[in-house]
KESEPA-583519 format. One record per atom (N, C-alpha, C): atom name; x, y, z. Coordinates in steps of 0.001 Angstrom, whole numbers, plus 500000, padded with zeros to 6 digits. Example, Ala and Ser with C-alpha at 12.3 -4.5 7.8 and 13.67 -1.06 7.14 Angstrom:
BEGIN
REC  atom    east   north      up
REC     N  513190  494310  507800
REC    CA  512300  495500  507800
REC     C  513200  496700  507800
REC     N  512850  497750  507080
REC    CA  513670  498940  507140
REC     C  512900  500030  507870
END
This chain:
BEGIN
REC  atom    east   north      up
REC     N  273673  121107  735980
REC    CA  274496  120505  737033
REC     C  274393  118979  736933
REC     N  275531  118337  736936
REC    CA  275571  116885  736809
REC     C  275318  116233  738165
REC     N  274394  115271  738206
REC    CA  274061  114556  739434
REC     C  274728  113188  739412
REC     N  275428  112869  740500
REC    CA  276120  111588  740560
REC     C  275113  110441  740631
REC     N  275576  109265  740264
REC    CA  274705  108088  740276
REC     C  274223  107763  741686
REC     N  275092  107952  742675
REC    CA  274711  107637  744050
REC     C  273613  108576  744541
REC     N  273737  109874  744213
REC    CA  272708  110824  744622
REC     C  271394  110537  743909
REC     N  271465  110182  742633
REC    CA  270260  109856  741873
REC     C  269561  108632  742462
REC     N  270375  107647  742899
REC    CA  269799  106448  743514
REC     C  269107  106785  744828
REC     N  269741  107673  745621
REC    CA  269139  108087  746884
REC     C  267823  108824  746653
REC     N  267777  109704  745674
REC    CA  266568  110473  745369
REC     C  265441  109537  744929
REC     N  265781  108562  744062
REC    CA  264784  107595  743581
REC     C  264239  106764  744733
REC     N  265136  106320  745623
REC    CA  264720  105533  746780
REC     C  263817  106344  747698
REC     N  264145  107607  747895
REC    CA  263351  108473  748752
REC     C  261940  108652  748202
REC     N  261854  108944  746906
REC    CA  260542  109150  746276
REC     C  259704  107874  746353
REC     N  260312  106709  746081
REC    CA  259598  105429  746123
REC     C  259075  105136  747521
REC     N  259913  105389  748526
REC    CA  259512  105138  749910
REC     C  258326  106006  750306
REC     N  258381  107294  749958
REC    CA  257302  108217  750300
REC     C  255990  107799  749633
REC     N  256061  107411  748361
REC    CA  254855  107020  747624
REC     C  254227  105775  748243
REC     N  255039  104743  748527
REC    CA  254500  103492  749055
REC     C  253950  103683  750458
REC     N  254677  104426  751310
REC    CA  254196  104631  752666
REC     C  252921  105477  752671
REC     N  252861  106459  751764
REC    CA  251648  107259  751651
REC     C  250460  106430  751226
REC     N  250689  105511  750290
REC    CA  249613  104622  749842
REC     C  249160  103710  750971
REC     N  250107  103210  751770
REC    CA  249773  102350  752902
REC     C  248883  103073  753895
REC     N  249235  104314  754214
REC    CA  248422  105113  755146
REC     C  247019  105323  754579
REC     N  246933  105591  753280
REC    CA  245640  105805  752624
REC     C  244778  104552  752692
REC     N  245382  103376  752427
REC    CA  244632  102120  752436
REC     C  244039  101855  753806
REC     N  244841  101996  754856
REC    CA  244357  101695  756192
REC     C  243334  102713  756675
REC     N  243500  103980  756316
REC    CA  242504  104976  756715
REC     C  241185  104711  756021
REC     N  241235  104246  754765
REC    CA  240013  103915  754027
REC     C  239311  102727  754663
REC     N  240079  101711  755051
REC    CA  239498  100537  755701
REC     C  238807  100926  756993
REC     N  239471  101755  757809
REC    CA  238878  102179  759075
REC     C  237580  102934  758845
REC     N  237575  103807  757837
REC    CA  236405  104632  757586
REC     C  235251  103817  757022
REC     N  235567  102846  756151
REC    CA  234525  102123  755435
REC     C  233930  100993  756249
REC     N  234747  100292  757039
REC    CA  234283  099070  757641
REC     C  234107  099157  759149
REC     N  234233  100357  759720
REC    CA  234195  100472  761166
REC     C  232846  100140  761773
REC     N  231718  100386  761070
REC    CA  230424  100251  761711
REC     C  229647  099012  761347
REC     N  230094  098261  760363
REC    CA  229321  097125  759900
REC     C  229701  095841  760592
REC     N  229034  094751  760213
REC    CA  229332  093444  760772
REC     C  229405  092416  759661
REC     N  230087  091306  759946
REC    CA  230259  090247  758966
REC     C  229917  088914  759610
REC     N  229553  087935  758777
REC    CA  229141  086627  759264
REC     C  229868  085536  758484
REC     N  230255  084472  759192
REC    CA  230861  083302  758558
REC     C  229810  082203  758391
REC     N  230044  081352  757403
REC    CA  229301  080097  757279
REC     C  230280  079026  756817
REC     N  230190  077832  757384
REC    CA  231009  076711  756932
REC     C  230106  075547  756559
REC     N  230621  074712  755662
REC    CA  229904  073506  755245
REC     C  230892  072351  755219
REC     N  230644  071285  755982
REC    CA  231568  070141  755998
REC     C  231590  069421  754658
REC     N  232745  068911  754288
REC    CA  232915  068153  753051
REC     C  232985  066665  753376
REC     N  232471  065828  752468
REC    CA  232496  064381  752686
REC     C  233675  063724  751972
REC     N  234626  064555  751540
REC    CA  235800  064028  750853
REC     C  236996  064934  751161
REC     N  238174  064433  750899
REC    CA  239376  065249  751077
REC     C  239614  066054  749813
REC     N  239605  067393  749900
REC    CA  239820  068219  748712
REC     C  241287  068163  748253
REC     N  241512  068523  746995
REC    CA  242880  068524  746463
REC     C  243756  069518  747223
REC     N  243168  070653  747551
REC    CA  243894  071680  748298
REC     C  243159  071949  749597
REC     N  243908  072063  750664
REC    CA  243323  072461  751945
REC     C  244443  072953  752858
REC     N  244055  073594  753932
REC    CA  245032  074033  754925
REC     C  244498  073672  756308
REC     N  245395  073544  757271
REC    CA  245019  073111  758620
REC     C  244709  074314  759505
REC     N  243526  074283  760097
REC    CA  243137  075306  761074
REC     C  243479  074779  762462
REC     N  244461  075397  763106
REC    CA  244922  074900  764401
REC     C  244180  075543  765567
REC     N  244013  076864  765521
REC    CA  243408  077582  766640
REC     C  242259  078457  766135
REC     N  241049  077920  766083
REC    CA  239902  078710  765598
REC     C  239543  079817  766580
REC     N  239188  080980  766055
REC    CA  238693  082040  766932
REC     C  237215  081782  767236
REC     N  236613  082525  768158
REC    CA  235213  082238  768542
REC     C  234225  082352  767386
REC     N  234533  083171  766388
REC    CA  233571  083430  765300
REC     C  233532  082267  764313
REC     N  234709  081785  763907
REC    CA  234695  080635  762991
REC     C  234324  079370  763751
REC     N  234608  079305  765063
REC    CA  234212  078144  765867
REC     C  232689  078071  765965
REC     N  232032  079224  766073
REC    CA  230566  079258  766069
REC     C  230028  078688  764767
REC     N  230691  079036  763654
REC    CA  230260  078523  762349
REC     C  230466  077018  762261
REC     N  231585  076521  762793
REC    CA  231867  075082  762771
REC     C  230838  074321  763600
REC     N  230433  074895  764715
REC    CA  229459  074237  765597
REC     C  228041  074302  765052
REC     N  227791  075201  764090
REC    CA  226461  075323  763479
REC     C  226610  075354  761949
REC     N  227065  074254  761354
REC    CA  227320  074231  759905
REC     C  226057  074545  759108
REC     N  226251  075269  758011
REC    CA  225131  075619  757150
REC     C  224350  076830  757594
REC     N  224775  077471  758699
REC    CA  224092  078662  759214
REC     C  225074  079825  759328
REC     N  224561  081020  759086
REC    CA  225391  082202  759261
REC     C  225596  082483  760749
REC     N  226789  082892  761110
REC    CA  227072  083256  762500
REC     C  226453  084618  762806
REC     N  226481  084976  764086
REC    CA  226086  086328  764468
REC     C  227140  087315  763939
REC     N  226741  088549  763640
REC    CA  227709  089508  763098
REC     C  228854  089788  764063
REC     N  230021  090016  763497
REC    CA  231205  090353  764285
REC     C  232006  091425  763543
REC     N  232899  092071  764260
REC    CA  233810  093046  763657
REC     C  235001  092285  763094
REC     N  235278  092462  761813
REC    CA  236283  091626  761164
REC     C  237662  091742  761822
REC     N  237971  092911  762390
REC    CA  239288  093107  763000
REC     C  239466  092264  764262
REC     N  238350  091769  764838
REC    CA  238423  090940  766040
REC     C  238659  089467  765725
REC     N  238600  089111  764445
REC    CA  238686  087703  764049
REC     C  240083  087379  763519
REC     N  240794  086489  764198
REC    CA  242104  086062  763699
REC     C  241950  085221  762431
REC     N  240832  084492  762321
REC    CA  240593  083674  761130
REC     C  240555  084541  759877
REC     N  240018  085746  760003
REC    CA  239896  086661  758858
REC     C  241252  086889  758196
REC     N  242306  086972  759027
REC    CA  243621  087337  758515
REC     C  244513  086136  758236
REC     N  244131  084950  758713
REC    CA  244969  083766  758494
REC     C  244385  082808  757467
REC     N  243100  082932  757165
REC    CA  242466  082026  756200
REC     C  243003  082273  754790
REC     N  242989  081232  753984
REC    CA  243401  081338  752579
REC     C  242159  081641  751751
REC     N  241893  082927  751603
REC    CA  240655  083364  750961
REC     C  240673  083200  749443
REC     N  241851  083157  748858
REC    CA  241942  083135  747398
REC     C  242653  081868  746923
REC     N  242055  081212  745949
REC    CA  242683  080067  745297
REC     C  243200  080546  743945
REC     N  244502  080819  743827
REC    CA  245041  081391  742580
REC     C  244756  080536  741355
REC     N  244828  079178  741506
REC    CA  244578  078303  740362
REC     C  243140  078418  739881
REC     N  242195  078502  740828
REC    CA  240789  078625  740442
REC     C  240559  079940  739702
REC     N  241096  081004  740247
REC    CA  240920  082320  739622
REC     C  241534  082328  738235
REC     N  242718  081708  738111
REC    CA  243419  081705  736827
REC     C  242654  080875  735806
REC     N  242197  079703  736185
REC    CA  241537  078792  735246
REC     C  240145  079256  734866
REC     N  239497  080021  735732
REC    CA  238124  080457  735468
REC     C  238040  081930  735093
REC     N  239188  082556  734915
REC    CA  239268  083982  734559
REC     C  238350  084818  735439
REC     N  238367  084509  736740
REC    CA  237538  085240  737680
REC     C  238421  085945  738697
REC     N  237864  086974  739301
REC    CA  238543  087649  740390
REC     C  237641  087616  741616
REC     N  238234  087781  742776
REC    CA  237427  087869  743984
REC     C  237701  086741  744947
REC     N  236684  086418  745740
REC    CA  236848  085475  746835
REC     C  236555  084054  746360
REC     N  237526  083166  746522
REC    CA  237294  081745  746323
REC     C  238150  081009  747337
REC     N  237603  080766  748545
REC    CA  238406  080241  749652
REC     C  238931  078827  749407
REC     N  240109  078556  749959
REC    CA  240675  077210  749969
REC     C  240140  076490  751210
REC     N  239566  075286  751082
REC    CA  239006  074579  752235
REC     C  240036  074383  753347
REC     N  239541  074241  754578
REC    CA  240440  073985  755694
REC     C  240053  072684  756396
REC     N  241006  072160  757171
REC    CA  240790  070932  757940
REC     C  240850  071272  759419
REC     N  239850  070795  760171
REC    CA  239827  071038  761610
REC     C  239248  069806  762306
REC     N  239998  069271  763258
REC    CA  239573  068077  764006
REC     C  239176  066925  763090
REC     N  239934  066746  762011
REC    CA  239708  065621  761111
REC     C  238635  065824  760068
REC     N  237973  066984  760054
REC    CA  236907  067266  759081
REC     C  237338  068405  758170
REC     N  236966  068299  756898
REC    CA  237275  069341  755919
REC     C  236058  070245  755747
REC     N  236308  071535  755599
REC    CA  235218  072510  755499
REC     C  235449  073498  754361
REC     N  234368  073812  753664
REC    CA  234324  075016  752843
REC     C  233821  076152  753718
REC     N  234159  077371  753386
REC    CA  233718  078497  754201
REC     C  233486  079718  753331
REC     N  232683  080628  753851
REC    CA  232378  081861  753131
REC     C  232075  082955  754151
REC     N  232053  084187  753667
REC    CA  231777  085339  754520
REC     C  230826  086269  753786
REC     N  229973  086943  754537
REC    CA  229055  087910  753941
REC     C  228869  089065  754919
REC     N  228661  090259  754384
REC    CA  228382  091409  755225
REC     C  226924  091414  755650
REC     N  226663  091865  756870
REC    CA  225286  091839  757361
REC     C  224390  092768  756550
REC     N  224913  093901  756133
REC    CA  224169  094800  755245
REC     C  223124  095664  755916
REC     N  222838  095453  757216
REC    CA  221837  096242  757933
REC     C  222373  096588  759314
REC     N  222239  097838  759714
REC    CA  222539  098235  761086
REC     C  221328  098961  761665
REC     N  221197  098871  762992
REC    CA  220043  099452  763671
REC     C  220528  100192  764915
REC     N  219801  101237  765306
REC    CA  220159  101991  766507
REC     C  218951  102757  767039
REC     N  219031  103229  768285
REC    CA  217956  104015  768900
REC     C  218554  105186  769672
REC     N  217695  106155  770001
REC    CA  218108  107311  770799
REC     C  217317  107331  772092
REC     N  218003  107503  773216
REC    CA  217361  107545  774531
REC     C  216816  108939  774799
REC     N  215558  109004  775255
REC    CA  214937  110286  775579
REC     C  215157  110625  777056
REC     N  215367  111892  777329
REC    CA  215581  112345  778706
REC     C  214249  112480  779444
REC     N  213233  112980  778747
REC    CA  211927  113212  779370
REC     C  210879  112267  778795
REC     N  209840  112038  779588
REC    CA  208744  111196  779130
REC     C  207913  111934  778093
REC     N  207708  111353  776912
REC    CA  206888  112011  775886
REC     C  205404  111956  776244
REC     N  204624  112814  775604
REC    CA  203183  112846  775885
REC     C  202516  111542  775462
REC     N  202906  111023  774331
REC    CA  202344  109764  773852
REC     C  203498  108823  773483
REC     N  203309  107563  773747
REC    CA  204353  106596  773415
REC     C  203751  105198  773318
REC     N  204530  104331  772706
REC    CA  204132  102945  772512
REC     C  204860  102092  773554
REC     N  204132  101158  774180
REC    CA  204747  100247  775154
REC     C  205311  099025  774425
REC     N  206607  098895  774486
REC    CA  207277  097752  773855
REC     C  207474  096664  774903
REC     N  207049  095448  774595
REC    CA  207137  094354  775574
REC     C  208116  093258  775168
REC     N  208285  093041  773868
REC    CA  209092  091892  773445
REC     C  209957  092260  772228
REC     N  211022  093039  772435
REC    CA  211872  093414  771293
REC     C  212698  092230  770805
REC     N  212988  092199  769498
REC    CA  213890  091153  769015
REC     C  215303  091435  769536
REC     N  216192  090485  769375
REC    CA  217499  090581  770040
REC     C  218343  091740  769515
REC     N  218141  092134  768260
REC    CA  218947  093230  767722
REC     C  218442  094575  768237
REC     N  217120  094734  768300
REC    CA  216558  095956  768871
REC     C  216883  096037  770361
REC     N  216846  094887  771044
REC    CA  217176  094874  772467
REC     C  218628  095301  772696
REC     N  219527  094825  771854
REC    CA  220931  095230  771975
REC     C  221086  096723  771716
REC     N  220314  097262  770754
REC    CA  220354  098696  770479
REC     C  219807  099484  771670
REC     N  218744  098978  772291
REC    CA  218160  099631  773467
REC     C  219166  099658  774619
REC     N  219897  098567  774775
REC    CA  220891  098487  775851
REC     C  222133  099317  775555
REC     N  222274  099741  774298
REC    CA  223422  100566  773890
REC     C  222932  101741  773046
REC     N  222145  102660  773629
REC    CA  221585  103771  772842
REC     C  222685  104621  772201
REC     N  222445  104975  770944
REC    CA  223413  105771  770202
REC     C  224442  104942  769464
REC     N  224463  103627  769700
REC    CA  225425  102750  769041
REC     C  224750  101997  767907
REC     N  225472  101840  766780
REC    CA  224946  101091  765643
REC     C  225183  099601  765858
REC     N  224126  098809  765721
REC    CA  224192  097365  765945
REC     C  224001  096644  764605
REC     N  224914  095750  764277
REC    CA  224799  094978  763041
REC     C  223743  093896  763196
REC     N  222873  093791  762219
REC    CA  221784  092803  762226
REC     C  222268  091537  761530
REC     N  221792  090387  761985
REC    CA  222222  089106  761434
REC     C  221974  088974  759944
REC     N  222838  088203  759281
REC    CA  222761  088056  757824
REC     C  221535  087279  757375
REC     N  220911  086543  758290
REC    CA  219733  085749  757929
REC     C  218422  086507  758173
REC     N  218525  087791  758542
REC    CA  217331  088613  758790
REC     C  217112  089538  757596
REC     N  215931  089484  757014
REC    CA  215624  090354  755872
REC     C  215182  091724  756371
REC     N  215342  092715  755520
REC    CA  214955  094067  755886
REC     C  213461  094157  756145
REC     N  212645  093500  755327
REC    CA  211194  093577  755499
REC     C  210762  092956  756830
REC     N  211356  091824  757205
REC    CA  211014  091197  758482
REC     C  211432  092075  759657
REC     N  212595  092708  759526
REC    CA  213077  093567  760610
REC     C  212152  094757  760807
REC     N  211739  095389  759717
REC    CA  210875  096570  759806
REC     C  209530  096222  760442
REC     N  209034  095011  760188
REC    CA  207763  094595  760775
REC     C  207847  094468  762294
REC     N  209057  094236  762808
REC    CA  209228  094007  764242
REC     C  209542  095293  765021
REC     N  209686  096405  764322
REC    CA  210011  097661  765003
REC     C  208746  098348  765504
REC     N  208776  098895  766707
REC    CA  207602  099568  767268
REC     C  207475  100990  766724
REC     N  206290  101602  766844
REC    CA  206161  103028  766499
REC     C  207005  103873  767459
REC     N  207388  105039  767014
REC    CA  208161  105956  767866
REC     C  207270  107099  768352
REC     N  207542  107594  769569
REC    CA  208481  107062  770562
REC     C  207912  105827  771242
REC     N  208793  105089  771951
REC    CA  208322  103898  772647
REC     C  208979  103810  774027
REC     N  208356  103004  774879
REC    CA  208836  102809  776255
REC     C  209190  101359  776450
REC     N  210326  101126  777127
REC    CA  210732  099756  777447
REC     C  211469  099762  778783
REC     N  210992  098974  779715
REC    CA  211598  098866  781048
REC     C  211763  100223  781735
REC     N  210746  101061  781604
REC    CA  210750  102340  782320
REC     C  211555  103445  781668
REC     N  212125  103195  780491
REC    CA  212873  104231  779769
REC     C  212210  104484  778420
REC     N  212463  105679  777885
REC    CA  211784  106104  776660
REC     C  212817  106319  775542
REC     N  212404  105899  774350
REC    CA  213317  105927  773204
REC     C  212607  106523  771993
REC     N  213410  107095  771119
REC    CA  212880  107699  769900
REC     C  213896  107517  768780
REC     N  213439  107819  767581
REC    CA  214323  107839  766409
REC     C  215081  106534  766219
REC     N  214381  105385  766356
REC    CA  215086  104169  765970
REC     C  215312  104235  764463
REC     N  216484  103844  764069
REC    CA  216826  103957  762653
REC     C  217364  102622  762143
REC     N  217138  102409  760866
REC    CA  217661  101237  760179
REC     C  218389  101734  758947
REC     N  219632  101329  758798
REC    CA  220445  101743  757649
REC     C  220886  100494  756902
REC     N  220670  100487  755615
REC    CA  221177  099392  754785
REC     C  222371  099904  753987
REC     N  223298  099011  753715
REC    CA  224486  099396  752960
REC     C  224976  098189  752177
REC     N  225797  098456  751188
REC    CA  226380  097391  750373
REC     C  227741  097051  750966
REC     N  227861  095910  751654
REC    CA  229131  095588  752310
REC     C  230210  095213  751300
REC     N  231434  095597  751603
REC    CA  232593  095161  750841
REC     C  233537  094448  751799
REC     N  234549  093807  751240
REC    CA  235327  092870  752037
REC     C  236814  093212  752011
REC     N  237320  093784  753121
REC    CA  238746  094130  753185
REC     C  239593  092906  753515
REC     N  239586  091925  752611
REC    CA  240331  090704  752868
REC     C  241822  090933  752633
REC     N  242679  090154  753305
REC    CA  244120  090332  753138
REC     C  244535  090215  751682
REC     N  245423  091079  751254
REC    CA  245906  091104  749878
REC     C  247340  090602  749830
REC     N  247763  089945  748727
REC    CA  249157  089518  748615
REC     C  250120  090702  748652
REC     N  249663  091867  748194
REC    CA  250510  093050  748198
REC     C  250344  093786  749518
REC     N  251421  093885  750268
REC    CA  251401  094540  751568
REC     C  252257  095796  751498
REC     N  251677  096964  751227
REC    CA  252488  098176  751070
REC     C  253285  098529  752302
REC     N  252718  098241  753504
REC    CA  253454  098598  754714
REC     C  254702  097732  754874
REC     N  254630  096474  754421
REC    CA  255806  095620  754502
REC     C  256868  096079  753513
REC     N  256421  096482  752320
REC    CA  257359  096990  751329
REC     C  258075  098221  751854
REC     N  257331  099091  752541
REC    CA  257945  100284  753113
REC     C  258971  099914  754167
REC     N  258700  098862  754942
REC    CA  259654  098424  755951
REC     C  260932  097904  755304
REC     N  260771  097172  754191
REC    CA  261950  096695  753462
REC     C  262759  097872  752942
REC     N  262059  098874  752401
REC    CA  262753  100055  751892
REC     C  263467  100802  753014
REC     N  262841  100796  754202
REC    CA  263499  101436  755345
REC     C  264810  100718  755668
REC     N  264794  099377  755574
REC    CA  266026  098617  755781
REC     C  267074  098946  754742
REC     N  266609  099128  753492
REC    CA  267536  099521  752428
REC     C  268148  100877  752730
REC     N  267321  101772  753275
REC    CA  267826  103094  753662
REC     C  268943  102979  754691
REC     N  268726  102131  755691
REC    CA  269741  101953  756736
REC     C  271031  101396  756142
REC     N  270886  100395  755277
REC    CA  272071  099797  754650
REC     C  272807  100809  753773
REC     N  272024  101542  752982
REC    CA  272639  102535  752084
REC     C  273325  103633  752883
REC     N  272696  104045  753980
REC    CA  273299  105078  754817
REC     C  274587  104608  755458
REC     N  274609  103335  755875
REC    CA  275815  102779  756486
REC     C  276964  102733  755489
REC     N  276663  102316  754257
REC    CA  277695  102282  753213
REC     C  278220  103671  752928
REC     N  277309  104649  752881
REC    CA  277712  106037  752611
REC     C  278638  106562  753702
REC     N  278317  106268  754970
REC    CA  279135  106751  756084
REC     C  280512  106095  756090
REC     N  280554  104782  755759
REC    CA  281839  104087  755700
REC     C  282733  104674  754614
REC     N  282132  104955  753452
REC    CA  282911  105561  752368
REC     C  283418  106937  752754
REC     N  282567  107683  753462
REC    CA  282964  109037  753861
REC     C  284115  108988  754866
REC     N  284098  107993  755783
REC    CA  285168  107863  756755
REC     C  286494  107533  756078
REC     N  286436  106661  755042
REC    CA  287641  106261  754334
REC     C  288303  107446  753648
REC     N  287464  108395  753184
REC    CA  288004  109572  752507
REC     C  288705  110489  753519
END
């Protein structure tokens, strides 16, 4: 059976749209699954000269503003989806990557309030959590001075808390009490520490969801042309 060119074009467009939209759904589901529980930290360093390339930061979010106010130090961990800077920053310098045959993150400096800054991001790599006990155990340890990450875990039992990027695993383990333990009249057990290798879901030049939207527009246009031709007949 001979297939007309118009039908073949419609079939090709349909298959392309399904593939791209399916890939878009896969990418976002992977991001949600992989990065939902971890934390990330910014660091900025002021420059004493005007770089060849830079961009203007007009409205800093609280996370990059914390880094600007404390240059040379990692910020407290944050969820990347809460940071507008994460999605608006120019994370990749194409010329640098091309000239150095490298791939990955090489941020373009930004200008804010008359100062130029380099910036970087790192995953915290450690999360901590505790479990609240319903009954008082026979034996327990009295905790008097928890560090801020353990305290946050105690205040949010069952929730994973990202530990700061400047805290080493060995130092953190030294500060944990034996289990079970008591703090402020409540009892806790099974404090856990999980380490992981963080990855960085930084914005990519290729946006599959946008491509799918363009294809959807093509579908509307193609459908309109088809209906007009059918009316003329």
